[in-house]
C-alpha positions as a Markdown table, in Angstrom:
| # | Residue | x | y | z |
|---|---|---|---|---|
| 1 | Met | 117.5 | 49.5 | -120.4 |
| 2 | Thr | 114.0 | 50.5 | -118.9 |
| 3 | Ala | 111.3 | 52.0 | -120.6 |
| 4 | Ala | 110.1 | 55.4 | -119.6 |
| 5 | Arg | 106.9 | 55.4 | -118.2 |
| 6 | Pro | 104.2 | 57.9 | -117.1 |
| 7 | Val | 104.6 | 59.8 | -114.7 |
| 8 | Ser | 101.6 | 60.2 | -112.0 |
| 9 | Pro | 100.2 | 63.5 | -110.6 |
| 10 | Ala | 101.5 | 63.0 | -106.9 |
| 11 | Arg | 104.9 | 61.7 | -109.0 |
| 12 | Arg | 105.4 | 65.7 | -110.8 |
| 13 | Arg | 103.8 | 66.9 | -107.3 |
| 14 | Ser | 107.0 | 65.3 | -105.2 |
| 15 | Ile | 109.4 | 66.5 | -108.0 |
| 16 | Gly | 107.6 | 70.3 | -107.7 |
| 17 | Val | 108.8 | 70.0 | -103.9 |
| 18 | Leu | 112.0 | 68.5 | -104.5 |
| 19 | Ala | 112.9 | 70.8 | -108.0 |
| 20 | Ala | 112.3 | 73.8 | -106.2 |
| 21 | Gly | 114.0 | 73.7 | -103.7 |
| 22 | Ala | 117.2 | 72.7 | -105.1 |
| 23 | Ala | 116.1 | 75.0 | -107.9 |
| 24 | Leu | 116.2 | 78.2 | -105.5 |
| 25 | Ala | 119.4 | 77.0 | -104.4 |
| 26 | Ala | 121.1 | 76.1 | -108.4 |
| 27 | Leu | 119.9 | 80.3 | -109.3 |
| 28 | Gly | 123.2 | 80.8 | -107.7 |
| 29 | Val | 124.2 | 77.1 | -107.8 |
| 30 | Ser | 124.1 | 75.0 | -104.8 |
| 31 | Ala | 126.1 | 74.9 | -101.8 |
| 32 | Cys | 126.9 | 72.6 | -99.1 |
| 33 | Ala | 126.4 | 73.6 | -95.1 |
| 34 | His | 129.1 | 75.9 | -93.9 |
| 35 | Arg | 129.9 | 77.5 | -90.2 |
| 36 | Pro | 131.2 | 80.7 | -90.4 |
| 37 | Pro | 135.0 | 80.8 | -89.3 |
| 38 | Ser | 136.7 | 81.6 | -86.7 |
| 39 | Gly | 138.4 | 84.1 | -85.4 |
| 40 | Pro | 139.0 | 87.5 | -86.7 |
| 41 | Ala | 136.1 | 88.8 | -88.8 |
| 42 | Val | 137.0 | 88.0 | -92.6 |
| 43 | Ala | 137.1 | 90.2 | -95.6 |
| 44 | Gly | 133.9 | 91.4 | -96.7 |
| 45 | Pro | 131.2 | 90.4 | -99.1 |
| 46 | Pro | 130.4 | 92.7 | -102.5 |
| 47 | Leu | 128.9 | 95.7 | -101.6 |
| 48 | Trp | 127.7 | 98.8 | -103.3 |
| 49 | Arg | 126.6 | 102.3 | -102.8 |
| 50 | Ile | 124.2 | 103.1 | -105.6 |
| 51 | Gly | 122.4 | 105.9 | -106.3 |
| 52 | Arg | 121.4 | 108.3 | -109.2 |
| 53 | Pro | 122.0 | 112.1 | -109.4 |
| 54 | Gly | 119.0 | 114.3 | -109.1 |
| 55 | Ser | 117.1 | 111.1 | -107.7 |
| 56 | Ala | 115.3 | 110.9 | -104.3 |
| 57 | Gly | 116.3 | 107.4 | -103.3 |
| 58 | Ser | 119.6 | 105.9 | -102.8 |
| 59 | Gly | 121.2 | 102.8 | -101.0 |
| 60 | Trp | 122.8 | 99.5 | -101.4 |
| 61 | Leu | 123.7 | 96.6 | -103.6 |
| 62 | Phe | 125.0 | 93.7 | -101.6 |
| 63 | Gly | 125.8 | 89.8 | -103.4 |
| 64 | Ser | 124.6 | 87.4 | -101.1 |
| 65 | Val | 125.1 | 83.3 | -101.5 |
| 66 | His | 121.3 | 82.3 | -101.9 |
| 67 | Ala | 122.1 | 78.4 | -99.8 |
| 68 | Gly | 124.5 | 77.3 | -97.5 |
| 69 | Leu | 125.4 | 79.7 | -95.3 |
| 70 | Ala | 123.9 | 79.3 | -91.4 |
| 71 | Ala | 121.2 | 82.1 | -90.5 |
| 72 | Asp | 123.9 | 83.2 | -88.4 |
| 73 | Glu | 127.2 | 84.0 | -90.7 |
| 74 | Pro | 128.6 | 87.3 | -89.2 |
| 75 | Leu | 128.8 | 90.4 | -91.8 |
| 76 | Pro | 131.4 | 93.1 | -91.7 |
| 77 | Pro | 130.1 | 95.8 | -89.9 |
| 78 | Ala | 129.7 | 98.1 | -93.2 |
| 79 | Ile | 127.6 | 95.4 | -94.4 |
| 80 | Glu | 125.6 | 95.9 | -91.0 |
| 81 | Arg | 125.5 | 99.3 | -90.9 |
| 82 | Ala | 124.3 | 99.6 | -94.7 |
| 83 | Trp | 121.4 | 97.0 | -93.6 |
| 84 | Ala | 120.7 | 99.6 | -90.4 |
| 85 | Asp | 120.4 | 102.3 | -93.0 |
| 86 | Ala | 117.7 | 100.7 | -95.1 |
| 87 | Asp | 113.9 | 101.7 | -95.1 |
| 88 | Val | 113.1 | 98.5 | -98.0 |
| 89 | Leu | 114.2 | 95.7 | -99.0 |
| 90 | Ala | 114.2 | 94.5 | -102.5 |
| 91 | Ile | 115.2 | 90.7 | -102.6 |
| 92 | Glu | 115.2 | 88.5 | -106.2 |
| 93 | Ile | 111.8 | 86.9 | -105.1 |
| 94 | Asp | 110.8 | 86.5 | -101.5 |
| 95 | Ser | 110.7 | 82.8 | -101.7 |
| 96 | Ala | 108.8 | 81.6 | -98.9 |
| 97 | Ala | 106.2 | 84.0 | -99.5 |
| 98 | Arg | 105.6 | 82.0 | -103.3 |
| 99 | Trp | 106.7 | 79.0 | -102.5 |
| 100 | Ser | 103.5 | 77.1 | -103.3 |
| 101 | Gln | 103.8 | 79.4 | -106.7 |
| 102 | Leu | 107.6 | 78.4 | -107.5 |
| 103 | Arg | 106.6 | 74.6 | -106.7 |
| 104 | Asp | 103.7 | 74.6 | -109.2 |
| 105 | Gly | 106.1 | 76.4 | -111.9 |
| 106 | Phe | 109.3 | 74.4 | -111.5 |
| 107 | Ala | 106.8 | 71.0 | -111.2 |
| 108 | Ala | 105.3 | 72.0 | -114.7 |
| 109 | Ala | 108.9 | 72.5 | -116.1 |
| 110 | Ala | 110.4 | 69.7 | -114.8 |
| 111 | Leu | 109.3 | 67.1 | -117.7 |
| 112 | Leu | 110.8 | 66.1 | -120.8 |
| 113 | Pro | 108.1 | 66.5 | -123.8 |
| 114 | Gly | 106.6 | 63.5 | -124.7 |
| 115 | Thr | 107.7 | 60.4 | -124.1 |
| 116 | Asp | 111.6 | 61.3 | -124.3 |
| 117 | Thr | 114.0 | 60.3 | -121.6 |
| 118 | Ile | 117.6 | 62.0 | -121.0 |
| 119 | Glu | 119.8 | 59.2 | -122.8 |
| 120 | Thr | 118.3 | 60.6 | -126.1 |
| 121 | Leu | 119.4 | 64.3 | -124.9 |
| 122 | Ile | 122.8 | 63.2 | -123.4 |
| 123 | Gly | 123.3 | 59.8 | -124.6 |
| 124 | Ala | 123.7 | 56.5 | -123.2 |
| 125 | Gly | 127.4 | 56.5 | -122.2 |
| 126 | His | 126.7 | 59.7 | -120.2 |
| 127 | Ala | 123.8 | 58.6 | -118.2 |
| 128 | Ala | 125.5 | 55.4 | -117.7 |
| 129 | Ala | 128.3 | 57.5 | -115.8 |
| 130 | Ile | 125.2 | 59.7 | -114.0 |
| 131 | Arg | 123.6 | 56.7 | -112.8 |
| 132 | Ala | 127.4 | 54.9 | -111.9 |
| 133 | His | 128.3 | 58.3 | -109.7 |
| 134 | Phe | 124.9 | 58.3 | -107.7 |
| 135 | Gly | 124.8 | 55.0 | -107.7 |
| 136 | Leu | 121.3 | 54.6 | -109.3 |
| 137 | Asp | 119.2 | 51.5 | -109.5 |
| 138 | Asp | 116.6 | 50.5 | -112.4 |
| 139 | Ala | 113.8 | 51.5 | -110.3 |
| 140 | Arg | 115.7 | 54.7 | -108.7 |
| 141 | Trp | 116.6 | 55.4 | -112.8 |
| 142 | Ala | 113.7 | 54.9 | -113.8 |
| 143 | Gly | 111.8 | 57.7 | -112.2 |
| 144 | Leu | 114.5 | 60.1 | -112.9 |
| 145 | Arg | 115.3 | 59.6 | -116.5 |
| 146 | Arg | 112.3 | 61.5 | -117.6 |
| 147 | Leu | 113.3 | 64.8 | -116.1 |
| 148 | Ala | 114.3 | 68.0 | -118.0 |
| 149 | Pro | 118.2 | 68.6 | -117.8 |
| 150 | Trp | 118.3 | 71.1 | -115.1 |
| 151 | Ala | 115.7 | 69.0 | -113.0 |
| 152 | Leu | 117.6 | 66.5 | -112.7 |
| 153 | Leu | 120.7 | 68.2 | -112.1 |
| 154 | Val | 119.0 | 69.8 | -108.8 |
| 155 | Thr | 117.7 | 66.9 | -108.1 |
| 156 | Leu | 120.7 | 64.6 | -108.2 |
| 157 | Ala | 122.8 | 67.5 | -106.7 |
| 158 | Gly | 121.7 | 66.9 | -103.0 |
| 159 | Glu | 122.5 | 63.2 | -103.3 |
| 160 | Asp | 125.9 | 63.4 | -104.7 |
| 161 | Pro | 127.7 | 61.0 | -102.5 |
| 162 | Leu | 131.0 | 63.6 | -101.5 |
| 163 | Arg | 128.2 | 65.7 | -100.5 |
| 164 | Arg | 129.8 | 68.7 | -102.3 |
| 165 | Glu | 126.6 | 70.1 | -104.1 |
| 166 | Arg | 124.0 | 69.5 | -100.9 |
| 167 | Pro | 121.7 | 72.5 | -100.7 |
| 168 | Gly | 121.7 | 74.3 | -97.3 |
| 169 | Ser | 119.6 | 76.6 | -96.2 |
| 170 | Arg | 118.4 | 79.9 | -97.4 |
| 171 | Gly | 120.3 | 81.5 | -93.9 |
| 172 | Ile | 121.3 | 85.4 | -95.2 |
| 173 | Glu | 118.3 | 85.9 | -97.0 |
| 174 | Ala | 116.1 | 84.4 | -94.8 |
| 175 | Arg | 117.5 | 86.3 | -91.6 |
| 176 | Leu | 117.1 | 89.4 | -94.0 |
| 177 | Leu | 113.2 | 88.9 | -94.9 |
| 178 | Asp | 112.3 | 88.0 | -91.1 |
| 179 | Ala | 114.2 | 91.2 | -90.1 |
| 180 | Ala | 112.7 | 93.1 | -92.7 |
| 181 | Arg | 109.2 | 92.0 | -91.6 |
| 182 | Gly | 110.0 | 92.6 | -87.7 |
| 183 | Arg | 110.7 | 96.4 | -89.2 |
| 184 | Ser | 107.3 | 96.6 | -90.9 |
| 185 | Met | 109.4 | 97.2 | -93.8 |
| 186 | Pro | 108.4 | 97.4 | -97.3 |
| 187 | Ile | 109.7 | 94.4 | -99.3 |
| 188 | Val | 110.0 | 94.6 | -103.1 |
| 189 | Glu | 110.5 | 91.6 | -105.6 |
| 190 | Leu | 112.6 | 92.3 | -108.2 |
| 191 | Glu | 111.5 | 89.2 | -110.2 |
| 192 | Gln | 108.4 | 87.5 | -110.4 |
| 193 | Val | 107.8 | 83.5 | -110.6 |
| 194 | Asp | 107.6 | 82.4 | -114.0 |
| 195 | Glu | 110.5 | 85.2 | -114.6 |
| 196 | Gln | 112.3 | 82.9 | -111.6 |
| 197 | Val | 111.1 | 79.3 | -113.5 |
| 198 | Asp | 112.0 | 81.1 | -117.3 |
| 199 | Ala | 115.8 | 81.8 | -116.1 |
| 200 | Leu | 116.3 | 77.9 | -114.9 |
| 201 | Ala | 114.7 | 75.9 | -116.5 |
| 202 | Gly | 113.1 | 77.6 | -119.6 |
| 203 | Ala | 116.7 | 77.4 | -121.8 |
| 204 | Ser | 117.1 | 75.4 | -124.5 |
| 205 | Leu | 117.5 | 71.6 | -124.3 |
| 206 | Glu | 120.9 | 71.5 | -125.3 |
| 207 | Ala | 122.1 | 74.3 | -122.8 |
| 208 | Gln | 120.7 | 72.3 | -119.6 |
| 209 | Ala | 122.3 | 69.2 | -121.0 |
| 210 | Ala | 125.4 | 71.5 | -121.8 |
| 211 | Trp | 125.3 | 72.7 | -117.9 |
| 212 | Leu | 124.3 | 69.1 | -116.8 |
| 213 | Leu | 127.2 | 67.4 | -118.0 |
| 214 | Arg | 129.4 | 70.6 | -116.6 |
| 215 | Arg | 128.2 | 70.6 | -113.4 |
| 216 | Phe | 128.2 | 66.4 | -113.4 |
| 217 | Glu | 132.2 | 66.0 | -114.1 |
| 218 | Ala | 133.1 | 68.6 | -112.1 |
| 219 | Met | 131.3 | 66.7 | -109.2 |
| 220 | Arg | 133.2 | 63.7 | -110.8 |
| 221 | Arg | 136.1 | 65.2 | -110.3 |
| 222 | Asn | 135.6 | 66.1 | -106.5 |
| 223 | Glu | 135.6 | 69.9 | -107.5 |
| 224 | Asp | 134.4 | 71.8 | -104.1 |
| 225 | Leu | 132.9 | 74.3 | -106.4 |
| 226 | Ala | 130.3 | 74.9 | -103.3 |
| 227 | Gly | 133.0 | 75.6 | -100.7 |
| 228 | Ala | 135.6 | 77.6 | -103.2 |
| 229 | Ile | 132.5 | 79.7 | -103.8 |
| 230 | Ile | 131.7 | 80.4 | -100.2 |
| 231 | Ala | 135.1 | 80.7 | -99.7 |
| 232 | Ala | 135.5 | 83.5 | -102.8 |
| 233 | Trp | 132.6 | 85.5 | -101.2 |
| 234 | Arg | 133.7 | 85.8 | -97.4 |
| 235 | Ala | 137.3 | 86.9 | -98.7 |
| 236 | Gly | 135.3 | 89.7 | -101.2 |
| 237 | Asp | 137.4 | 88.5 | -104.1 |
| 238 | Asp | 135.3 | 89.5 | -106.6 |
| 239 | Ala | 137.6 | 88.2 | -109.5 |
| 240 | His | 137.6 | 84.5 | -107.8 |
| 241 | Leu | 133.9 | 84.7 | -107.9 |
| 242 | Ala | 133.6 | 85.5 | -111.8 |
| 243 | Thr | 136.0 | 82.5 | -112.6 |
| 244 | Leu | 134.0 | 80.7 | -110.9 |
| 245 | Lys | 130.7 | 82.0 | -111.8 |
| 246 | Thr | 132.0 | 81.2 | -115.6 |
| 247 | Arg | 133.3 | 77.5 | -114.2 |
| 248 | Ala | 129.8 | 77.2 | -113.3 |
| 249 | Trp | 127.6 | 78.7 | -115.5 |
| 250 | Gly | 130.0 | 78.6 | -118.6 |
| 251 | Ala | 131.6 | 82.1 | -120.5 |
| 252 | Thr | 129.5 | 84.8 | -121.9 |
| 253 | Asp | 130.6 | 83.7 | -125.7 |
| 254 | Glu | 129.0 | 80.0 | -125.3 |
| 255 | Pro | 125.6 | 79.9 | -126.9 |
| 256 | Ala | 124.9 | 76.3 | -125.4 |
| 257 | Thr | 125.5 | 77.5 | -121.8 |
| 258 | Pro | 122.3 | 79.2 | -119.4 |
| 259 | Arg | 124.6 | 81.8 | -118.4 |
| 260 | Gly | 122.7 | 84.2 | -120.7 |
| 261 | Arg | 119.4 | 83.7 | -119.5 |
| 262 | Met | 120.4 | 83.4 | -116.1 |
| 263 | Phe | 122.9 | 86.2 | -115.9 |
| 264 | Gly | 122.3 | 88.6 | -118.7 |
| 265 | Glu | 118.6 | 88.5 | -119.8 |
| 266 | Arg | 117.5 | 88.3 | -115.6 |
| 267 | Asp | 120.0 | 91.3 | -114.9 |
| 268 | Arg | 118.6 | 94.0 | -117.6 |
| 269 | Arg | 115.5 | 93.0 | -116.0 |
| 270 | Ile | 116.2 | 93.5 | -112.6 |
| 271 | Ala | 118.5 | 96.5 | -113.6 |
| 272 | Arg | 115.7 | 98.5 | -114.5 |
| 273 | Arg | 113.6 | 98.1 | -112.2 |
| 274 | Leu | 116.0 | 98.8 | -109.5 |
| 275 | Ala | 116.5 | 102.0 | -111.4 |
| 276 | Gly | 112.9 | 102.8 | -110.9 |
| 277 | Leu | 112.8 | 102.1 | -107.4 |
| 278 | Leu | 115.5 | 104.7 | -106.5 |
| 279 | Glu | 113.9 | 107.1 | -108.3 |
| 280 | Arg | 111.6 | 106.9 | -104.7 |
| 281 | Pro | 112.8 | 109.0 | -101.8 |
| 282 | His | 114.0 | 106.3 | -99.5 |
| 283 | Thr | 117.0 | 103.8 | -99.2 |
| 284 | Val | 117.0 | 100.8 | -100.7 |
| 285 | Phe | 119.2 | 97.8 | -99.2 |
| 286 | Thr | 119.2 | 95.1 | -102.5 |
| 287 | Val | 120.9 | 91.8 | -101.8 |
| 288 | Val | 121.2 | 89.8 | -105.1 |
| 289 | Gly | 123.2 | 86.4 | -105.7 |
| 290 | Ala | 126.8 | 86.9 | -105.7 |
| 291 | Phe | 127.3 | 85.7 | -109.0 |
| 292 | His | 124.8 | 89.1 | -110.2 |
| 293 | Leu | 127.8 | 91.3 | -109.4 |
| 294 | Val | 130.8 | 89.7 | -110.8 |
| 295 | Gly | 132.1 | 88.9 | -114.4 |
| 296 | Glu | 131.8 | 91.0 | -117.4 |
| 297 | Asp | 127.9 | 90.6 | -117.6 |
| 298 | Ala | 128.0 | 91.5 | -114.0 |
| 299 | Leu | 124.7 | 94.1 | -112.7 |
| 300 | Pro | 126.8 | 97.0 | -111.7 |
| 301 | Gly | 127.5 | 98.4 | -115.1 |
| 302 | Ile | 124.2 | 97.1 | -116.1 |
| 303 | Leu | 123.3 | 99.6 | -114.0 |
| 304 | Ala | 125.9 | 102.5 | -114.4 |
| 305 | Gly | 124.4 | 102.4 | -118.2 |
| 306 | His | 120.7 | 103.1 | -116.5 |
| 307 | Gly | 122.5 | 106.4 | -115.3 |
| 308 | Ile | 123.3 | 104.7 | -111.6 |
| 309 | Arg | 126.3 | 105.7 | -109.7 |
| 310 | Leu | 128.2 | 103.0 | -108.0 |
| 311 | Glu | 130.7 | 103.0 | -105.7 |
| 312 | Arg | 132.3 | 99.4 | -104.3 |
| 313 | Ile | 132.3 | 98.9 | -100.9 |
| 314 | Pro | 136.0 | 98.5 | -99.3 |
| 315 | Asn | 136.2 | 95.3 | -97.1 |
| 316 | Glu | 137.3 | 95.2 | -94.1 |
| 317 | Arg | 139.0 | 93.4 | -92.0 |
| 318 | Gly | 139.0 | 93.3 | -87.9 |
| 319 | Asn | 136.2 | 95.4 | -86.4 |
| 320 | Gly | 135.9 | 97.8 | -88.6 |
């Protein structure tokens, strides 16, 4: 076994670049690149009409996929109409504008404390299985084994030999941000940089290790989780998305997973800020990861607790 060695400042910056890009995808689960399907329009992704009785504002809540979709991914007419109707864009975070802050934040959280290595958390047997799956030699492993489990996972996800978990571009969100800037539309961020970093990197090392092993076993079984997420999202299959959320992040009653931090805590913050945004006289188009809108810990239920009225917009087929 190779000995742990200090990580240089240059290596730490490199880790930050890799981790930040992959971590942003991991906030919604990394996805490989998928081209839009040909033929008639598919049923639509999650879209909700939102508003609070007696408040001046109203809007829409749209569930996207953070990575793996092309910028020209077609959206159903109902979503296009909702977007055209809006005069404010609310998004989790503008990662392009916040890139350097996110990079530095994720880099600072990427390493295990002291001289600890991943073997101390997951055991030599699991570590050897990961090395074998990814074909990591001693030199490459020496540079990875000091990473915290979350950082190791999101780094290796882009190197899966089966290419099942390779992060793609932020197609839809980048497109909406570009369009909003082109329309001189206000952009409201619902999270701050430290909150995004803490959501992924702030879980206990035990929870991170459990997530790493869960995701690695899915890779080793050749599960195309990313492809399944894209397909369920395009079909508007909320029930299947909820099942996939549990497969990726664990059940709500599993304490040794990052799900509560990734969704429960974040969604309560997002709900408070979005509820406040709806007090103002404008139409808000809110885009969050689709996993935030499904399951028993979903954002719509939390918003309802703030007095927000929600209506799930039926999916459309054909030309709407």
